[in-house]
C-alpha positions in Angstrom: 169.4 44.8 242.3 172.6 44.7 239.2 175.6 43.0 238.2 179.0 44.7 238.7 180.7 41.8 240.1 181.5 38.3 237.7 181.6 35.4 239.4 183.2 32.4 237.5 181.8 28.9 237.2 184.7 27.4 239.2 184.5 29.9 242.1 180.3 29.8 242.2 180.7 25.8 242.2 183.0 26.1 244.7 180.8 28.8 247.0 177.6 26.7 247.2 179.6 23.1 248.1 179.5 24.8 251.5 175.9 24.7 251.6 173.5 22.2 251.5 171.3 22.9 248.7 172.4 20.5 246.3 174.3 21.2 242.5 174.4 24.1 240.7 172.0 23.8 237.4 172.1 27.3 236.4 173.4 31.3 237.1 172.2 34.0 235.6 172.4 38.0 236.7 169.8 40.1 237.9 169.6 43.4 236.0 167.6 45.7 238.6 168.6 48.0 241.1 172.1 50.0 241.9 173.5 48.6 244.8 174.4 45.0 244.9 175.7 42.7 242.5 172.7 39.8 242.0 172.2 36.3 240.7 169.5 33.9 240.0 171.1 30.7 241.0 169.1 27.6 240.7 170.2 24.5 241.9 169.0 20.6 242.0 166.6 22.0 245.3 165.5 24.9 244.2 166.3 28.8 243.2 167.9 31.0 245.7 169.4 34.4 245.3 173.0 35.1 245.6 173.8 38.8 246.0 177.6 40.0 246.1 177.7 43.2 248.4 179.7 46.1 246.7 181.8 48.9 248.1 178.7 51.5 248.4 177.4 48.9 251.0 179.6 48.9 254.4 180.5 45.3 255.6 179.6 46.4 259.3 176.2 47.0 258.3 175.3 43.9 256.7 174.7 42.0 260.4 171.5 44.7 260.7 170.5 43.9 257.6 170.3 40.2 257.4 169.4 40.0 260.9 166.4 42.6 260.2 165.7 39.7 257.2 165.8 36.8 259.7 164.1 38.6 262.8 161.1 40.0 260.1 160.8 36.1 258.9 160.3 34.8 262.7 157.8 37.4 262.8 155.7 36.3 260.1 156.5 38.6 257.5 157.3 37.3 254.1 160.7 38.0 253.3 163.8 36.3 251.8 165.9 35.1 254.3 169.9 34.2 254.4 170.6 30.7 254.3 173.7 29.4 256.7 176.2 27.2 255.2 177.1 24.4 257.3 179.6 26.0 259.6 176.5 28.4 260.2 177.9 31.2 258.5 175.5 33.2 256.9 177.9 36.1 255.6 180.9 34.6 253.7 183.2 36.2 250.7 183.2 35.5 247.1 185.1 37.0 244.4 186.5 39.7 247.3 183.4 40.6 247.8 181.2 39.8 251.4 178.4 37.4 249.9 175.0 35.5 251.1 172.6 33.6 249.4 169.2 33.9 250.1 165.9 32.4 249.5 163.8 32.8 246.7 160.5 34.6 246.8 157.6 33.5 244.6 155.8 36.4 242.8 156.5 39.3 240.8 156.6 43.3 241.3 153.5 45.2 239.6 154.4 47.1 236.7 151.0 48.8 236.6 150.1 50.0 240.2 146.6 49.9 240.6 145.3 51.3 243.8 144.9 47.6 245.4 148.4 47.5 245.3 148.5 49.8 247.4 146.2 49.0 249.6 148.0 45.6 250.2 151.3 48.0 251.1 149.8 50.0 253.1 148.7 47.0 255.4 152.4 45.1 254.7 154.5 48.0 255.7 152.3 48.6 259.2 152.8 45.0 259.9 156.6 45.6 259.1 157.1 48.2 261.5 155.2 46.4 264.5 157.8 43.5 264.0 160.9 45.5 264.2 159.9 47.1 266.9 161.1 43.8 268.9 164.4 43.9 266.6 167.8 44.4 269.0 170.1 46.1 266.7 170.4 49.8 265.7 170.9 51.1 262.9 171.3 55.4 261.8 169.5 56.4 258.1 172.6 57.9 256.5 170.6 59.0 253.6 168.8 61.2 256.2 168.3 64.9 256.6 172.1 65.7 257.8 173.4 63.7 254.9 171.6 65.3 252.2 173.9 68.2 251.6 176.9 66.9 251.3 175.5 65.0 248.4 173.8 67.5 247.1 177.2 69.4 247.2 179.1 66.5 245.2 176.5 66.9 242.9 176.4 70.3 241.8 179.4 70.3 239.5 177.4 68.1 237.6 173.6 69.1 237.9 173.7 72.1 235.5 174.3 69.6 232.5 171.1 67.7 233.8 168.6 70.4 234.5 169.6 74.0 234.3 167.6 74.8 236.6 168.0 72.0 239.5 170.3 73.8 242.0 168.1 76.9 242.2 165.6 74.8 243.3 167.3 71.6 245.4 169.6 73.9 247.5 167.2 76.2 249.0 164.7 73.1 249.8 167.7 71.6 251.3 167.7 74.7 253.6 164.1 74.8 254.5 164.2 71.2 255.6 167.4 71.3 257.7 165.3 74.3 259.3 162.1 72.4 259.8 162.4 68.6 260.3 160.8 67.1 262.9 161.9 65.4 266.1 160.6 63.1 268.4 158.1 61.3 265.8 157.4 57.6 266.7 160.3 55.6 264.8 161.9 52.1 264.7 162.9 50.1 262.0 162.6 51.0 258.6 162.5 49.7 254.9 163.6 52.9 253.4 163.5 51.7 249.7 160.1 50.2 249.8 159.6 50.5 245.9 157.2 48.5 243.4 160.0 46.4 242.4 160.9 45.3 246.4 157.2 44.2 246.8 156.1 41.3 245.2 152.3 39.8 244.2 151.2 37.3 243.9 147.3 37.5 242.0 146.1 40.5 243.5 147.7 39.8 247.2 151.2 41.0 248.1 154.0 37.8 248.5 156.3 39.2 250.1 159.1 42.4 250.6 162.7 42.3 249.5 166.2 43.9 249.5 166.3 45.4 252.6 169.9 46.8 251.9 168.5 50.0 253.2 166.9 49.4 256.4 167.6 51.6 259.3 165.9 53.2 262.6 163.8 56.0 261.5 160.7 57.8 261.7 157.7 55.6 260.6 155.7 58.3 258.8 159.2 59.3 257.1 159.0 55.4 255.6 155.2 56.3 254.9 156.7 59.4 252.7 158.7 56.9 250.6 156.0 55.1 249.7 153.8 57.6 249.1 156.4 59.3 246.2 156.9 55.7 245.0 153.4 54.7 244.6 150.9 57.1 244.3 152.1 59.2 241.2 151.4 58.2 238.1 153.5 57.9 234.8 152.8 61.7 233.8 153.5 62.9 236.6 150.2 63.2 238.7 149.5 62.7 242.1 146.7 59.9 242.8 144.8 60.4 245.8 142.9 57.4 245.7 146.2 55.1 245.8 147.2 57.6 248.7 143.9 56.9 250.6 144.1 53.5 250.2 147.7 52.9 251.2 147.6 55.2 254.1 144.0 54.5 255.4 145.2 50.7 255.3 148.2 51.1 257.2 146.3 52.9 259.8 144.0 49.9 260.8 147.0 48.0 261.3 149.2 50.8 263.0 147.7 53.9 264.3 149.9 56.9 263.8 149.7 60.4 266.1 148.4 63.6 265.1 152.2 64.4 264.9 153.1 62.1 262.4 150.1 63.5 260.4 150.8 67.1 260.7 154.7 65.6 259.6 153.7 64.0 256.9 154.0 66.7 253.8 157.5 67.3 255.0 158.6 64.0 255.4 157.1 63.2 251.4 159.1 66.4 250.7 162.2 65.2 252.6 161.9 61.8 250.9 161.7 63.2 247.1 165.3 65.3 248.2 166.7 61.7 249.6 165.7 59.9 245.9 166.2 62.9 243.5 170.1 63.0 244.6 170.9 59.8 245.3 169.6 59.2 241.4 171.6 62.7 240.2 174.7 61.1 242.3 174.1 57.8 240.1 173.5 59.7 236.8 176.3 61.6 237.3 178.9 58.9 238.4 177.2 55.3 236.7 179.5 52.5 236.3 181.1 51.2 233.2 180.0 47.8 232.1 177.1 47.6 234.4 174.2 46.0 233.4 171.8 48.5 234.7 170.8 52.1 233.7 170.5 55.0 235.7 167.3 56.1 237.0 166.2 59.8 235.7 166.6 62.2 239.0 164.0 64.4 237.3 161.1 62.0 238.4 161.5 63.3 241.5 162.1 67.0 241.1 158.2 66.9 239.7 157.2 65.0 243.0 159.2 67.3 245.3 157.8 70.3 243.4 153.8 68.8 244.0 155.0 68.5 247.6 155.7 71.8 248.2 152.7 73.2 247.5 150.8 70.6 250.1 149.8 72.6 253.1 147.3 69.7 255.1 147.6 65.7 255.1 144.2 65.9 253.3 146.1 66.5 250.3 146.2 62.6 250.7 143.1 61.5 250.9 143.1 62.0 254.9 140.9 63.6 257.1 
């Protein structure tokens, strides 16, 4: 989340007036994330999130994202859901941007990841994957293996300034992933961005998941690889096998994954590391002036990639 588009008081009051959610009490930008402009909206009926979808998000994808959130909520998955105005419309326009008001989710994301957080996440991710099997819409993952080389090429001119040896590592890695990327693994709707700041807890219990604006159809095991990278590495770059074991074993209690998925997990985790290294690198090199959010360091994911390059078996993740 971030703020790229400023909203005037007059435009806000007019926009909110189309909903039956009371009058505006307060309005504050949320300076987290990188994709859209997000505000915490307080009305006389309670808190909400107002999201303006920026140019990087295609308007044609928004029915998929909003529809998936509504579908998950109907399946009992705790997540924000878009409100409909008096005309029954969930997606409207504000300040020249597509915009929606989303329900507020109680809880806080964990700043220091503990093993029990990873266990809860594994259960929740499996439930999400199962719930998505009855979602009718389909969206290709636009940041999968065939999309990494064009992104890499666009970053090459500035990559040396970030790390002089970066291209010598990432270029050959993309070659390897393109040649070895698996096919035919179980797939369905994935969150594809389930970082700790997108998962809320109340006490020790997971209270819900947010930010579905990278959701897409892809391998379930790839979504697990993303979570391994986001949740199971410590601040010093070391891998915590206890956290990984709890995440994966709790996932398997809800949705069993195949031997093929297990064998592919190290490669998919490598791919996840490349994906986030490249998007962070792109954001680092193309950071918009005036944005409240700071770009994330892409070199964190270089270390994660180098760990997975040494993994020969899923036993490294605590699995038999």
